[in-house]
C-alpha positions in Angstrom: 23.2 17.6 38.2 26.5 19.1 37.0 28.3 22.0 38.7 29.6 25.1 36.9 33.1 26.4 37.9 31.3 28.8 40.3 29.9 25.9 42.2 26.3 26.8 41.2 24.2 23.7 40.5 23.0 23.3 37.0 19.8 21.3 36.5 19.7 19.8 33.0 16.2 19.8 31.5 14.9 17.5 28.8 11.9 18.9 26.9 9.6 16.7 24.8 7.2 18.7 22.6 8.2 22.1 21.1 4.9 23.5 20.2 3.4 26.7 21.6 4.2 25.9 25.2 7.5 24.1 24.6 8.8 27.0 22.5 7.7 29.4 25.3 9.5 27.3 27.9 12.7 27.3 25.8 12.5 31.1 25.6 11.8 31.5 29.3 14.7 29.4 30.4 17.1 31.0 27.9 16.2 34.4 29.2 15.9 33.5 32.9 18.0 30.4 33.7 18.5 31.6 37.4 14.8 32.1 38.1 14.5 29.5 40.9 14.4 31.0 44.4 16.8 28.5 45.9 19.5 29.2 43.4 20.9 27.0 40.7 20.4 27.2 37.0 17.9 25.4 34.7 19.4 24.7 31.3 17.7 22.8 28.5 20.1 20.1 27.3 17.9 17.7 25.3 14.8 18.2 23.1 12.4 16.1 21.1 9.6 17.1 18.7 7.8 15.9 15.6 9.8 18.1 13.2 13.6 18.6 13.5 13.8 21.1 10.7 11.1 23.5 11.9 12.4 27.0 12.7 12.6 27.7 16.5 12.5 31.0 18.3 15.5 29.9 20.4 18.9 28.6 19.2 18.8 24.8 19.8 22.2 24.0 18.4 23.7 23.2 21.8 20.8 20.9 22.7 20.9 17.2 22.0 18.1 16.1 19.6 16.1 13.0 20.3 13.8 11.4 17.8 12.1 9.3 20.5 10.6 11.0 23.6 11.1 7.8 25.6 14.9 7.9 24.9 14.9 11.5 26.0 13.1 10.6 29.2 15.6 7.8 30.0 18.7 9.9 29.1 21.2 10.2 31.9 22.1 13.6 30.5 19.0 15.4 31.9 17.9 15.7 35.5 14.2 16.8 34.9 11.9 15.6 32.1 9.3 18.0 30.8 6.5 16.4 28.8 4.6 18.8 26.5 3.5 16.4 23.8 -0.1 16.0 24.8 -2.6 13.1 24.6 -3.7 10.7 27.2 -1.7 7.7 25.8 0.9 7.0 23.2 4.4 8.6 23.4 3.5 11.1 26.1 2.4 8.4 28.6 5.3 6.1 27.7 7.8 8.8 28.1 6.4 9.9 31.5 6.3 6.3 32.7 9.9 5.8 31.6 11.2 8.9 33.5 9.3 8.1 36.7 10.4 4.5 36.7 14.0 5.8 36.9 13.1 8.2 39.7 13.4 11.2 37.5 11.3 14.3 38.3 8.5 14.9 35.7 6.8 18.2 34.9 3.9 18.1 32.4 1.1 20.3 31.0 -0.8 17.3 29.8 -4.3 17.5 31.3 -5.6 14.4 29.4 -2.8 12.3 30.7 -3.3 13.3 34.4 -7.1 13.1 34.2 -7.1 9.7 32.7 -4.0 8.0 34.3 -3.2 10.3 37.2 -3.7 7.6 39.9 -1.4 5.0 38.4 1.2 7.6 37.5 1.1 8.9 41.1 1.8 5.4 42.4 4.7 5.0 40.0 6.1 8.4 41.0 5.8 7.9 44.7 7.2 4.3 44.5 10.3 5.7 42.9 10.6 8.9 44.9 10.1 11.1 41.8 8.1 14.4 41.8 5.2 14.5 39.3 4.0 18.1 38.8 1.3 19.5 36.5 0.5 23.1 37.4 0.3 24.0 33.7 -2.3 21.3 33.0 -5.2 23.5 34.4 -5.7 27.3 33.7 -2.3 27.8 32.1 -0.5 30.4 34.1 -3.2 30.9 36.7 -2.2 28.8 39.8 -5.3 26.7 40.3 -3.4 23.5 41.0 -1.0 25.0 43.5 -3.9 26.6 45.4 -5.7 23.3 45.9 -2.6 21.2 46.2 -0.7 23.4 48.6 -2.5 26.5 49.9 -5.8 24.7 50.8 -4.4 21.3 51.8 -6.0 21.6 55.3 -9.3 23.0 54.0 -12.6 21.1 53.6 -13.4 22.0 50.0 -17.0 21.6 49.0 -17.0 22.8 45.4 -14.8 24.0 42.6 -16.4 25.5 39.5 -15.7 27.9 36.7 -14.6 28.6 33.1 -11.7 26.3 32.2 -11.6 26.5 28.4 -10.5 29.7 26.7 -11.5 28.6 23.2 -15.2 28.1 24.2 -15.2 31.3 26.2 -13.8 33.2 23.2 -16.5 31.7 20.9 -19.4 32.5 23.2 -18.1 36.0 23.8 -17.8 36.7 20.1 -21.2 35.2 19.3 -22.7 37.7 21.8 -20.7 40.8 20.9 -20.8 40.3 17.1 -24.1 38.5 16.6 -22.3 35.8 14.6 -23.2 32.1 14.4 -21.3 29.4 16.2 -19.9 28.1 12.9 -18.7 31.5 11.8 -17.0 32.3 15.1 -15.4 28.9 15.2 -13.9 29.4 11.8 -12.5 32.7 12.8 -11.1 31.2 16.0 -9.4 28.6 13.9 -7.9 31.2 11.6 -6.6 33.2 14.6 -5.1 30.0 16.3 -7.5 30.0 19.3 -9.1 26.7 18.1 -7.5 23.6 16.6 -8.2 22.3 13.1 -10.1 19.6 14.9 -11.9 21.6 17.6 -13.9 18.7 19.1 -11.8 18.4 22.3 -12.5 22.0 23.1 -16.0 22.7 21.9 -17.2 19.2 22.9 -16.3 20.0 26.5 -13.6 17.3 26.9 -10.7 19.7 27.6 -12.7 21.4 30.4 -13.7 17.9 31.7 -10.0 16.8 31.9 -9.2 19.9 33.9 -12.2 19.8 36.3 -11.4 16.1 36.9 -7.9 17.0 38.0 -9.2 19.8 40.3 -11.8 17.5 41.8 -9.1 15.0 42.7 -7.1 17.7 44.4 -10.1 19.3 46.1 -11.6 16.1 47.5 -8.5 13.9 48.1 -9.5 11.1 45.6 -8.2 9.7 42.4 -8.9 11.4 39.1 -12.0 9.8 37.6 -12.5 11.2 34.1 -14.9 8.4 33.1 -17.4 9.7 35.7 -17.6 13.2 34.3 -20.9 14.3 32.6 -19.9 16.3 29.6 -21.9 18.6 27.3 -20.1 21.1 25.0 -21.0 24.4 23.4 -21.4 23.0 19.8 -25.2 23.0 20.2 -25.5 26.6 21.6 -27.2 28.7 19.0 -27.1 32.4 18.5 -30.8 32.6 19.3 -30.0 31.0 22.8 -27.4 33.7 23.4 -29.7 36.6 22.3 -32.7 35.3 24.4 -30.5 34.7 27.5 -29.2 38.2 27.1 -32.8 39.6 27.0 -33.3 37.8 30.4 -30.1 39.3 31.9 -27.8 36.4 31.4 -24.7 35.4 29.4 -24.0 31.8 28.4 -20.7 30.3 29.5 -19.3 26.8 29.5 -19.1 25.9 33.2 -17.1 23.0 34.7 -17.9 22.0 38.2 -17.1 19.5 40.9 -19.4 19.5 43.9 -19.4 17.3 47.0 -22.9 16.2 47.8 -23.5 13.8 50.6 -21.3 10.7 50.2 -20.2 11.5 46.6 -19.0 14.0 44.1 -20.8 15.3 40.9 -18.4 16.3 38.2 -19.8 17.9 35.1 -19.3 20.3 32.2 -22.2 22.1 30.4 -23.3 25.4 29.0 -24.9 27.5 31.8 -26.4 31.0 32.2 -24.6 33.4 34.5 -26.4 36.7 35.4 -25.0 40.1 34.3 -22.5 41.3 36.9 -21.5 37.8 38.1 -17.8 37.1 37.7 -18.4 34.3 35.3 -20.6 36.5 33.1 -17.9 39.1 33.1 -15.1 36.7 32.2 -14.7 37.3 28.5 -12.6 36.3 25.6 -10.0 33.6 26.2 -9.8 34.2 30.0 -10.4 31.4 32.5 -12.0 31.8 36.0 -12.5 29.6 39.0 -14.5 29.6 42.2 -13.3 27.5 45.1 -15.6 27.1 48.1 -14.5 25.7 51.5 -16.2 25.3 54.8 -13.7 27.6 56.6 -12.5 30.0 53.8 -15.9 30.6 52.2 -15.6 31.4 48.5 -12.4 32.6 46.7 -12.2 33.6 43.1 -9.3 33.6 40.6 -9.2 34.7 37.0 -6.4 34.7 34.5 -5.0 33.4 31.2 -5.8 29.7 30.6 -3.4 29.2 27.7 -0.7 30.8 25.6 3.1 30.4 25.3 4.1 32.9 28.1 1.5 32.1 30.8 1.7 28.3 30.4 5.5 28.3 30.1 5.6 30.3 33.4 3.5 27.6 35.1 5.9 24.8 33.8 8.8 26.9 35.0 7.2 27.2 38.5 7.0 23.4 38.7 10.7 23.1 37.6 11.5 25.5 40.4 9.7 23.3 42.9 11.9 20.4 41.8 15.0 22.5 42.1 14.1 23.6 45.6 13.5 19.9 46.5 9.8 20.5 47.4 8.1 17.2 48.2 4.5 16.2 48.8 2.1 13.6 47.5 1.1 14.0 43.8 -2.5 14.5 44.9 -3.8 15.3 48.4 -3.2 11.8 49.8 -0.5 9.1 49.3 -1.0 7.3 46.0 -1.5 4.0 47.8 -4.7 5.3 49.3 -6.2 7.0 46.3 -9.6 5.8 45.2 -12.2 7.5 43.0 -14.9 9.4 44.9 -18.4 7.9 44.4 -20.0 9.6 41.4 -23.4 11.3 41.8 -25.7 11.5 38.8 -26.8 14.9 37.6 -30.4 13.7 37.6 -30.3 14.0 41.4 -29.1 17.6 41.5 -31.3 20.6 42.2 -31.0 23.3 39.5 -32.6 26.2 37.9 -33.0 25.9 34.1 -33.7 28.0 31.0 -36.0 26.4 28.5 -36.4 27.7 24.9 -39.5 26.8 22.9 -40.6 27.4 19.3 -44.3 27.0 19.1 -47.2 27.6 16.7 -48.9 31.0 16.9 -52.2 29.8 18.2 -54.4 30.3 21.3 -53.8 28.1 24.4 -50.1 27.3 23.8 -48.8 29.1 26.8 -51.5 27.6 29.0 -50.6 24.1 27.8 -46.9 24.6 28.5 -47.6 26.0 32.0 -50.0 23.2 32.8 -47.5 20.6 31.7 -44.8 22.1 33.9 -47.2 22.4 36.9 -48.3 18.8 36.6 -44.7 17.7 36.7 -44.0 19.9 39.8 -41.9 22.5 38.0 -42.5 26.1 39.0 -41.9 29.0 36.5 -39.7 31.8 37.7 -39.4 34.0 34.6 -41.1 34.2 31.2 -40.4 35.9 27.9 -42.4 35.7 24.6 -40.9 37.2 21.5 -42.8 38.4 18.4 -43.7 35.9 15.7 -40.8 35.1 13.4 -43.1 34.5 10.4 -44.8 31.3 9.2 -46.6 31.1 12.6 -43.5 30.4 14.7 -43.2 32.1 18.1 -40.1 31.9 20.4 -40.9 31.5 24.1 -38.3 31.4 26.9 -38.9 30.6 30.5 -36.8 30.0 33.5 -37.7 27.7 36.4 -37.2 27.7 40.2 -34.8 25.2 41.6 -36.0 21.7 40.9 -34.5 18.2 40.6 -33.1 17.8 37.1 -34.8 14.5 36.7 -38.2 16.2 37.2 -37.3 19.0 34.8 -36.1 16.6 32.1 -39.3 14.6 32.3 -41.4 17.8 32.0 -39.4 18.8 28.9 -40.1 15.4 27.4 -43.9 16.0 28.0 -43.7 19.5 26.5 -41.9 18.1 23.4 -45.0 15.9 22.7 -47.4 18.9 22.8 -49.0 19.4 19.3 -48.1 23.1 19.2 -44.3 22.4 19.4 -42.4 23.2 16.1 -39.1 21.9 17.3 -37.6 20.1 20.3 -37.3 22.3 23.4 -33.8 23.5 24.3 -32.7 23.3 27.9 -29.7 25.1 29.5 -28.8 25.2 33.2 -28.5 28.4 35.2 -25.3 28.6 37.0 -25.3 28.5 40.8 -24.3 31.9 42.1 
């Protein structure tokens, strides 16, 4: 750290990655260098990105350019290293490791890196006395990480669940409001910049899975265990599913959840139905939302922007402020040397209510056959909706079930799929716990 003539500390910040968030951070620190509550100034002195010639919204002439993020991380001319490159491995991981090995504080928005390598990076950070902070990795500018990492450190959290991917929420909202297909809405989201050219990380559920993996580690005091997450995206949700769910009083959302059950934790991401009026159903567009339930506090709910230059840059800046105020605590809830993954629980053992969509032949006895098959499997019907024939003898039928073990429901669906009257494979979606 260098001192100005006034004696005020100047914290020199190196920023690797100058995309949406990196550009937003440069703007934030240029406008508000004195934002930290303990005083001092944060000034960007070194930068690194894929393109040196790309136009920036902030004058970078006084900042030292680095072609290699690892060289920037190791440079003695910065006191804090900010990694905004992205990706679970490659340059991002190498640069973060290089900074931590030198005992240099690291701030990152990289959810894939923390979800995949969080435990080993925590060990490296704590061994060298270096803070490793990642508020911006989950829910952008909405402080989900700080709530679990700091505010609820003494609470016995039993579950965290919510909407953690704004791209998917935007797509599902637009499909409902405009009556457009998934493919059409995705193309529009890409045109507007809400979705990447390769949207598989978002629509496949992997982005949300990275985030819920991190939240699960913070909530339950274990190591991040991304490999144990059960993941289903929204790319198979059809407009017909959204319309029929709406007719039954539900909206479809991509829900990420981590639930402690017995001796283990179930971490999963999947489309789910939320009833009208429920906070998840009313979270629209690119917003994120999260429920946290604890034995003492009950349930709390937060909602806010999950991405964007301003909100995410503000979260990065909040972590920089923590470094400047010399805040110190374990990377996760427990010292890194004690971190182990929580035992994973299979979704097949969970009790859920489900939505089942069928397309059947327009002939007598079909409904009776479906009902009998479910009854024989031990699945009880809660709600039922039959729509008019769509022509060529195809009839859409939707039913919802009472809470049943998922393994039982899946077996019943397999039996239904083999009925002669089925025109296509049954579609199953879970109903969110409310």
